[in-house]
C-alpha positions, 0 to 999 in steps of 0.5 A: 483711226485717221481723220476723213480725207477732204473732197478732192480739189478741182482738177489736179490742184493740191489741197491747200494744206498739202500745198502749204506743206510742200512750201514748208518743205522747200522754204522751211521758214514760211509761215504756214498760217500766212500761206494758208490765208493767202492761198485760200484768198487766192482760190476764192478770188479765182473761183469767184471770177470764174463764177461771175464770168459764167453768169455773164456768158449766160447774159451774152456779155463779157467781163470787159463789157460789164466793166463799161456798163458798171462805169456808166451805171455808177456815173449816175443818170443819164448814164453818159460819159466820154470815151476818154473818161471811160478809158481812164476809169477802166485803165485802158488805152483810148484805142482799146476803149474804142474797140470795146465801145465798137463791139458794145454799140453793135450789141446794142448795149451802149450808144455813141453820139456826138455831143450837140454842145461840142461836136468834137466830143463823143458821148457814150450812153447806156442803152435800156438793154445795157442797163437791163443786162447790168441789173440782171448780172447784179441779181445773179451775183447777189444770189451767188454771193448769198450762197457763197456766204451761207456758212458765215453768220450775219454776226461774223460778216462785219468782222470778215468785211473789216479784216478783208478791208484792212488787207485791201488797204494794205495792198493798195498802200504798198502795191499801188499798181497791183491792178494797174490802176487804183483810182477806181478802188474805193 
């Protein structure tokens, strides 16, 4: 009697074991354990990204807007930054940052005001609505993340965290431009 077949993967995507077997067929020296780990991490990351984007859509914001909200929140009260500093932190050109801020001002997520101490300088500030949307996104993410980790015990979580942290440090050391920026990865 054969083992039960796992449920079908999303769409026409191959199961990871099938994908790794095909890799081995074409590239016999590939390490199946490495490929299984990397392929699984890739799928987890992709599916998490889709889930987070879905949650943000419910809130009426994009992931790009969420990144700006996050940068302002983590800057601390009074949640203000210059557009140039925001652009640098997010790895954007000033023009792209201006476009993003224009949309967010129109949506009431941030304000853009001249700095009274230096009329040349512009200050982007988080609005109450922007902070509320960021907080709600965090609440939604916390529920999703707890569901995501429900099969990993409290005792297993520190080990998993340490292993993933080591992997992240390795890629940051060997591929510093993997995300186009590294100054915001801590």
